[in-house]
C-alpha positions as a Markdown table, in Angstrom:
| # | Residue | x | y | z |
|---|---|---|---|---|
| 1 | Met | 248.5 | 54.8 | 7.9 |
| 2 | Asn | 250.5 | 52.7 | 10.3 |
| 3 | Ile | 253.7 | 53.8 | 12.1 |
| 4 | Gln | 255.9 | 51.8 | 9.6 |
| 5 | Asp | 254.3 | 53.7 | 6.7 |
| 6 | Lys | 255.1 | 57.0 | 8.3 |
| 7 | Arg | 258.7 | 56.0 | 8.9 |
| 8 | Ser | 259.1 | 54.9 | 5.4 |
| 9 | Arg | 258.2 | 58.4 | 4.2 |
| 10 | Arg | 260.7 | 60.3 | 6.3 |
| 11 | Lys | 262.9 | 62.5 | 4.1 |
| 12 | Pro | 265.9 | 60.5 | 2.8 |
| 13 | Asp | 269.5 | 61.8 | 2.8 |
| 14 | Trp | 269.4 | 62.8 | -0.9 |
| 15 | Leu | 266.9 | 65.5 | 0.0 |
| 16 | Lys | 269.3 | 67.4 | 2.2 |
| 17 | Ile | 269.3 | 71.1 | 1.2 |
| 18 | Arg | 272.5 | 73.0 | 0.5 |
| 19 | Leu | 273.1 | 76.1 | 2.7 |
| 20 | Pro | 274.4 | 79.4 | 1.2 |
| 21 | Gln | 278.1 | 79.6 | 1.0 |
| 22 | Ser | 279.0 | 83.2 | 0.0 |
| 23 | Gly | 278.1 | 86.8 | 0.5 |
| 24 | Lys | 276.2 | 86.8 | -2.8 |
| 25 | Tyr | 273.2 | 85.3 | -1.0 |
| 26 | Ala | 273.1 | 88.3 | 1.3 |
| 27 | Asp | 273.3 | 90.7 | -1.6 |
| 28 | Val | 270.4 | 89.1 | -3.4 |
| 29 | His | 268.3 | 89.0 | -0.2 |
| 30 | Gln | 269.0 | 92.7 | 0.5 |
| 31 | Thr | 268.1 | 93.8 | -3.0 |
| 32 | Ile | 264.9 | 91.7 | -3.0 |
| 33 | His | 263.9 | 93.2 | 0.3 |
| 34 | Ala | 264.8 | 96.8 | -0.6 |
| 35 | His | 262.7 | 96.7 | -3.8 |
| 36 | Lys | 259.8 | 94.8 | -2.1 |
| 37 | Leu | 260.0 | 92.0 | -4.6 |
| 38 | Asn | 258.0 | 88.9 | -4.3 |
| 39 | Thr | 259.9 | 85.7 | -5.2 |
| 40 | Ile | 258.6 | 82.2 | -5.7 |
| 41 | Cys | 261.9 | 81.2 | -4.0 |
| 42 | Thr | 260.4 | 82.3 | -0.6 |
| 43 | Ser | 256.6 | 82.1 | -1.3 |
| 44 | Gly | 257.0 | 78.6 | -2.7 |
| 45 | Lys | 259.4 | 77.5 | 0.0 |
| 46 | Cys | 261.9 | 76.3 | -2.7 |
| 47 | Pro | 264.5 | 73.9 | -1.5 |
| 48 | Asn | 267.1 | 75.4 | -3.8 |
| 49 | Leu | 266.8 | 79.0 | -2.5 |
| 50 | Gly | 270.2 | 78.9 | -0.8 |
| 51 | Glu | 272.0 | 77.5 | -3.9 |
| 52 | Cys | 270.3 | 79.9 | -6.4 |
| 53 | Trp | 270.7 | 83.0 | -4.4 |
| 54 | Asp | 274.3 | 82.0 | -3.7 |
| 55 | Arg | 274.8 | 82.0 | -7.5 |
| 56 | Gly | 273.1 | 85.4 | -7.8 |
| 57 | Thr | 269.9 | 84.2 | -9.4 |
| 58 | Ala | 266.2 | 84.4 | -8.3 |
| 59 | Thr | 262.8 | 83.8 | -9.7 |
| 60 | Ile | 260.7 | 87.0 | -9.4 |
| 61 | Met | 257.0 | 86.7 | -8.9 |
| 62 | Ile | 254.8 | 89.4 | -10.3 |
| 63 | Leu | 251.2 | 90.5 | -9.7 |
| 64 | Gly | 251.4 | 90.1 | -5.9 |
| 65 | Asp | 251.8 | 87.2 | -3.6 |
| 66 | Ile | 248.1 | 86.1 | -3.2 |
| 67 | Cys | 246.7 | 83.6 | -5.7 |
| 68 | Thr | 243.1 | 83.2 | -6.7 |
| 69 | Arg | 243.6 | 79.4 | -6.8 |
| 70 | Ala | 244.2 | 76.9 | -4.1 |
| 71 | Cys | 246.3 | 74.1 | -5.6 |
| 72 | Lys | 246.9 | 71.2 | -3.2 |
| 73 | Phe | 250.7 | 71.3 | -3.7 |
| 74 | Cys | 251.5 | 75.0 | -3.6 |
| 75 | Ala | 252.7 | 77.1 | -0.6 |
| 76 | Val | 251.7 | 80.4 | -2.1 |
| 77 | Lys | 249.0 | 82.2 | -0.2 |
| 78 | Thr | 245.4 | 82.0 | -1.6 |
| 79 | Gly | 242.6 | 84.5 | -1.2 |
| 80 | Lys | 241.5 | 87.9 | -2.6 |
| 81 | Pro | 244.5 | 89.6 | -4.1 |
| 82 | Leu | 245.2 | 93.3 | -3.8 |
| 83 | Pro | 244.8 | 95.5 | -6.9 |
| 84 | Pro | 247.7 | 95.2 | -9.4 |
| 85 | Asp | 250.5 | 97.7 | -9.4 |
| 86 | Phe | 250.8 | 99.0 | -12.9 |
| 87 | Asn | 254.2 | 100.4 | -12.1 |
| 88 | Glu | 255.5 | 97.0 | -11.1 |
| 89 | Ser | 257.1 | 96.3 | -14.5 |
| 90 | Val | 259.6 | 99.2 | -14.2 |
| 91 | Gly | 260.5 | 98.3 | -10.6 |
| 92 | Val | 261.2 | 94.7 | -11.6 |
| 93 | Ala | 263.3 | 95.8 | -14.5 |
| 94 | Lys | 265.4 | 98.1 | -12.2 |
| 95 | Ser | 265.8 | 95.2 | -9.8 |
| 96 | Val | 267.1 | 92.9 | -12.5 |
| 97 | Gln | 269.6 | 95.7 | -13.4 |
| 98 | Lys | 270.6 | 96.1 | -9.7 |
| 99 | Leu | 271.1 | 92.3 | -9.4 |
| 100 | Lys | 273.2 | 92.3 | -12.6 |
| 101 | Leu | 271.3 | 89.2 | -13.8 |
| 102 | Lys | 272.4 | 87.5 | -17.0 |
| 103 | His | 269.2 | 85.5 | -16.9 |
| 104 | Val | 265.9 | 86.1 | -15.1 |
| 105 | Val | 262.9 | 84.0 | -14.5 |
| 106 | Leu | 259.5 | 85.6 | -14.1 |
| 107 | Thr | 256.5 | 83.8 | -12.7 |
| 108 | Ser | 253.2 | 85.0 | -11.1 |
| 109 | Val | 250.2 | 84.0 | -9.0 |
| 110 | Asp | 247.0 | 83.3 | -10.9 |
| 111 | Arg | 244.9 | 86.4 | -11.2 |
| 112 | Asp | 241.5 | 85.1 | -12.2 |
| 113 | Asp | 240.0 | 88.3 | -10.7 |
| 114 | Leu | 241.4 | 90.5 | -13.5 |
| 115 | Asp | 239.7 | 91.0 | -16.8 |
| 116 | Asp | 242.9 | 90.2 | -18.7 |
| 117 | Leu | 244.1 | 87.7 | -16.0 |
| 118 | Gly | 247.3 | 89.8 | -15.7 |
| 119 | Ala | 248.4 | 89.3 | -19.3 |
| 120 | Glu | 249.1 | 93.0 | -19.9 |
| 121 | Ile | 251.4 | 93.4 | -16.9 |
| 122 | Trp | 253.1 | 90.2 | -17.9 |
| 123 | Ala | 253.9 | 91.5 | -21.3 |
| 124 | Glu | 254.9 | 95.0 | -20.0 |
| 125 | Thr | 257.3 | 93.5 | -17.5 |
| 126 | Val | 259.1 | 91.5 | -20.2 |
| 127 | Lys | 259.4 | 94.7 | -22.3 |
| 128 | Gln | 260.7 | 96.8 | -19.5 |
| 129 | Ile | 263.4 | 94.3 | -18.6 |
| 130 | Lys | 264.5 | 94.2 | -22.2 |
| 131 | Ile | 264.8 | 98.0 | -22.3 |
| 132 | Leu | 266.9 | 98.3 | -19.2 |
| 133 | Asn | 268.7 | 95.0 | -19.6 |
| 134 | Pro | 269.2 | 94.3 | -23.3 |
| 135 | Glu | 271.8 | 91.6 | -22.6 |
| 136 | Thr | 269.6 | 89.7 | -20.0 |
| 137 | Thr | 267.8 | 86.6 | -21.3 |
| 138 | Ile | 264.3 | 86.0 | -19.9 |
| 139 | Glu | 262.2 | 83.0 | -19.1 |
| 140 | Thr | 258.5 | 83.4 | -18.2 |
| 141 | Leu | 256.7 | 80.7 | -16.2 |
| 142 | Ile | 253.2 | 81.6 | -17.0 |
| 143 | Pro | 249.7 | 80.5 | -15.7 |
| 144 | Asp | 247.2 | 79.0 | -18.1 |
| 145 | Phe | 245.3 | 82.3 | -18.6 |
| 146 | Gln | 242.2 | 80.0 | -18.6 |
| 147 | Gly | 243.3 | 78.9 | -22.1 |
| 148 | Gly | 242.8 | 82.3 | -23.6 |
| 149 | Asn | 244.8 | 82.3 | -26.8 |
| 150 | Asp | 244.8 | 86.1 | -27.1 |
| 151 | Leu | 246.1 | 86.5 | -23.6 |
| 152 | Ile | 248.9 | 83.9 | -24.1 |
| 153 | Gln | 249.8 | 85.7 | -27.3 |
| 154 | Lys | 250.4 | 88.9 | -25.4 |
| 155 | Val | 253.3 | 87.2 | -23.6 |
| 156 | Ile | 254.5 | 85.6 | -26.8 |
| 157 | Asp | 254.6 | 88.9 | -28.6 |
| 158 | Ala | 256.8 | 90.4 | -25.8 |
| 159 | Lys | 259.3 | 87.8 | -27.0 |
| 160 | Pro | 260.9 | 86.3 | -23.9 |
| 161 | Asp | 263.6 | 83.7 | -24.7 |
| 162 | Val | 261.7 | 80.8 | -23.0 |
| 163 | Ile | 258.1 | 80.4 | -22.1 |
| 164 | Ser | 257.3 | 77.7 | -19.5 |
| 165 | His | 253.9 | 76.4 | -18.3 |
| 166 | Asn | 253.8 | 73.5 | -15.9 |
| 167 | Leu | 251.6 | 70.5 | -16.1 |
| 168 | Glu | 252.5 | 69.9 | -12.5 |
| 169 | Thr | 251.4 | 66.3 | -12.4 |
| 170 | Val | 250.1 | 63.4 | -14.5 |
| 171 | Lys | 246.7 | 63.6 | -16.2 |
| 172 | Arg | 244.9 | 61.2 | -13.7 |
| 173 | Leu | 245.9 | 63.3 | -10.7 |
| 174 | Thr | 245.3 | 66.8 | -12.2 |
| 175 | Pro | 241.7 | 67.2 | -10.9 |
| 176 | Lys | 242.9 | 66.2 | -7.4 |
| 177 | Ile | 246.1 | 68.3 | -7.2 |
| 178 | Arg | 245.5 | 71.4 | -9.3 |
| 179 | Ser | 242.8 | 74.1 | -8.7 |
| 180 | Arg | 240.7 | 74.9 | -11.8 |
| 181 | Ala | 243.5 | 74.0 | -14.2 |
| 182 | Gln | 242.9 | 71.3 | -16.7 |
| 183 | Tyr | 245.5 | 69.0 | -18.2 |
| 184 | Asp | 244.4 | 69.3 | -21.8 |
| 185 | Thr | 244.1 | 73.1 | -21.5 |
| 186 | Ser | 247.7 | 73.2 | -20.3 |
| 187 | Leu | 248.8 | 71.2 | -23.3 |
| 188 | Gln | 247.2 | 73.6 | -25.6 |
| 189 | Val | 249.0 | 76.5 | -23.9 |
| 190 | Ile | 252.3 | 74.7 | -24.5 |
| 191 | Lys | 251.3 | 74.0 | -28.1 |
| 192 | Gln | 250.7 | 77.7 | -28.7 |
| 193 | Ile | 254.1 | 78.5 | -27.3 |
| 194 | Ser | 255.8 | 75.8 | -29.4 |
| 195 | Asp | 254.1 | 76.9 | -32.6 |
| 196 | Ser | 255.3 | 80.5 | -32.0 |
| 197 | Gly | 259.0 | 79.4 | -32.3 |
| 198 | Ile | 259.9 | 80.4 | -28.7 |
| 199 | Val | 261.5 | 77.7 | -26.6 |
| 200 | Ser | 258.7 | 75.9 | -24.7 |
| 201 | Lys | 259.1 | 74.2 | -21.4 |
| 202 | Ser | 257.1 | 72.3 | -18.8 |
| 203 | Gly | 257.6 | 70.5 | -15.5 |
| 204 | Ile | 256.0 | 68.0 | -13.2 |
| 205 | Met | 256.4 | 66.9 | -9.6 |
| 206 | Val | 256.5 | 63.2 | -8.5 |
| 207 | Gly | 255.7 | 61.5 | -5.2 |
| 208 | Leu | 252.0 | 62.4 | -5.4 |
| 209 | Gly | 250.8 | 58.9 | -6.2 |
| 210 | Glu | 251.6 | 58.7 | -9.9 |
| 211 | Lys | 252.9 | 55.5 | -11.6 |
| 212 | Phe | 256.2 | 55.3 | -13.5 |
| 213 | Asp | 254.5 | 54.8 | -16.9 |
| 214 | Glu | 252.2 | 57.8 | -16.2 |
| 215 | Val | 255.2 | 60.0 | -16.1 |
| 216 | Val | 256.3 | 58.5 | -19.4 |
| 217 | Ser | 252.8 | 59.3 | -20.8 |
| 218 | Val | 253.3 | 63.0 | -19.8 |
| 219 | Met | 256.5 | 63.0 | -21.8 |
| 220 | Asn | 254.6 | 61.6 | -24.8 |
| 221 | Asp | 251.9 | 64.2 | -24.5 |
| 222 | Leu | 254.4 | 67.0 | -24.2 |
| 223 | Arg | 256.4 | 65.9 | -27.2 |
| 224 | Glu | 253.2 | 65.8 | -29.3 |
| 225 | Val | 252.9 | 69.5 | -28.7 |
| 226 | Asn | 256.7 | 69.9 | -29.4 |
| 227 | Cys | 257.6 | 70.9 | -25.9 |
| 228 | Gln | 261.4 | 71.2 | -25.8 |
| 229 | Val | 262.5 | 71.4 | -22.1 |
| 230 | Leu | 261.3 | 69.2 | -19.3 |
| 231 | Thr | 261.8 | 69.3 | -15.5 |
| 232 | Ile | 260.9 | 66.5 | -13.1 |
| 233 | Gly | 261.3 | 67.0 | -9.3 |
| 234 | Gln | 260.3 | 65.6 | -6.0 |
| 235 | Tyr | 257.1 | 67.0 | -4.4 |
| 236 | Leu | 257.7 | 68.2 | -0.9 |
| 237 | Gln | 254.7 | 68.9 | 1.3 |
| 238 | Pro | 254.9 | 72.6 | 2.3 |
| 239 | Thr | 252.4 | 72.4 | 5.2 |
| 240 | Pro | 250.2 | 69.7 | 6.9 |
| 241 | Lys | 247.2 | 71.2 | 5.1 |
| 242 | His | 248.7 | 70.3 | 1.7 |
| 243 | His | 248.6 | 67.0 | -0.1 |
| 244 | Glu | 250.8 | 64.5 | 1.6 |
| 245 | Val | 254.0 | 63.0 | 0.1 |
| 246 | Leu | 253.1 | 59.4 | -0.9 |
| 247 | Glu | 256.7 | 58.5 | -2.0 |
| 248 | Tyr | 260.2 | 59.8 | -2.0 |
| 249 | Val | 261.4 | 58.7 | -5.4 |
| 250 | His | 264.9 | 57.4 | -5.5 |
| 251 | Pro | 267.5 | 59.4 | -7.6 |
| 252 | Asp | 268.0 | 56.4 | -9.9 |
| 253 | Val | 264.4 | 56.6 | -11.0 |
| 254 | Phe | 264.8 | 60.2 | -11.9 |
| 255 | Lys | 267.9 | 59.3 | -13.9 |
| 256 | Asn | 265.9 | 56.7 | -15.7 |
| 257 | Trp | 263.2 | 59.2 | -16.6 |
| 258 | Glu | 265.9 | 61.6 | -17.8 |
| 259 | Lys | 267.3 | 59.0 | -20.2 |
| 260 | Ile | 263.8 | 58.2 | -21.5 |
| 261 | Ala | 262.9 | 61.9 | -22.0 |
| 262 | Leu | 266.1 | 62.6 | -23.9 |
| 263 | Lys | 265.5 | 59.7 | -26.2 |
| 264 | Lys | 262.0 | 61.0 | -26.9 |
| 265 | Gly | 263.5 | 64.2 | -28.3 |
| 266 | Phe | 263.5 | 66.8 | -25.4 |
| 267 | Thr | 266.4 | 69.2 | -25.9 |
| 268 | Tyr | 267.0 | 69.7 | -22.1 |
| 269 | Val | 265.9 | 67.5 | -19.2 |
| 270 | Glu | 266.4 | 68.4 | -15.5 |
| 271 | Ser | 265.3 | 65.3 | -13.5 |
| 272 | Ser | 266.4 | 64.8 | -9.9 |
| 273 | Pro | 264.8 | 65.1 | -6.5 |
| 274 | Leu | 265.6 | 68.8 | -5.8 |
| 275 | Val | 264.8 | 70.0 | -9.3 |
| 276 | Arg | 262.2 | 72.8 | -9.6 |
| 277 | Ser | 260.9 | 74.7 | -12.6 |
| 278 | Ser | 263.5 | 77.4 | -12.7 |
| 279 | Tyr | 266.5 | 75.2 | -11.5 |
| 280 | His | 269.4 | 75.8 | -13.9 |
| 281 | Ala | 267.0 | 77.8 | -16.1 |
| 282 | Glu | 269.9 | 79.7 | -17.7 |
| 283 | Lys | 270.8 | 76.5 | -19.6 |
| 284 | His | 267.4 | 76.3 | -21.3 |
| 285 | Val | 267.6 | 79.4 | -23.4 |
| 286 | Lys | 269.2 | 77.8 | -26.5 |
| 287 | Lys | 267.3 | 75.0 | -28.2 |
C-alpha cells in the first residue's frame, strides 16, 4: 500500500462519534458496573455507545466476555471462556428492571465449549426478563448454535419479540472474515426464525472489500428466507490485528442500499455508516 492509499482511507467526517450529553449516560454506566454486566457496547467498541447510553439503552452480553471464535472483524476477546454462571439470567433481569428499560437487546459470545452451546442460559435469560419486566420488549442477537435446530428452537420457544442473527458480510468474504460460521448455515438460522412467526433480523458490515451488487445479493438471500429487518453499517477496524478497512463507504451509497432493500420488501432498514446491529432496535419490534 502506498502513502496515497493510506491517506484515502483516513476516517471521513461522517464517522465522527457523538459524545454523551446527559446524566443518563452515567446512570447506565453505574448500573452496568454495579451488576458486573458485560455489554457489547464496550466489548465490541461500538461507536454509538455514547448515544445509546445517553438514551438509557444498552445491549447486554451474556455467557461471559470471552468468545471461542476469532472473527477477523470482532473486538471481543477470544480464548478459553470461564464456566457459565447459571444465576446470570436472574441478575440480568434485575438489571433490566433497575435500568427501567422499555426495550432490551441481548447478545452473547459464541460458547462452542458447552454441550448446548449456551442455548439453555439464553432461553432462561429471556424468561427471567419477562417475569420481572413484563412490559419490556426483548430482542435476542443470537449466534448460529452451529446450525442446531433444537438449540435455536429453545430461544424461539422463550418468545422474545425479535430474534436477530447477523450474516456479517457477503457470501464471498465469509470464509475470510468469520471464524467457523458459514453463510448458508446462517441463512438457515434466519429461516427457522422467520418460519416461527417471530420478527427476524440480520445485519452486515461494509468496507471489507465487497462489491455493491454483492450487498444486493445478500438482500435477495435474506428475503428468500423472509428476513424482515436489515441493518447495514460501516466496518471499523478495532485493532491493528483485525482485518483492515478497505473502503469508507459514502453515506449516499448507504441511502441507495436502503431504498433498494425497502423495495425488496424488508419492513425496516437501518443503513448508514454508524449503524450497528442493535442501533434503534426498539423500532424493530413491530412488523
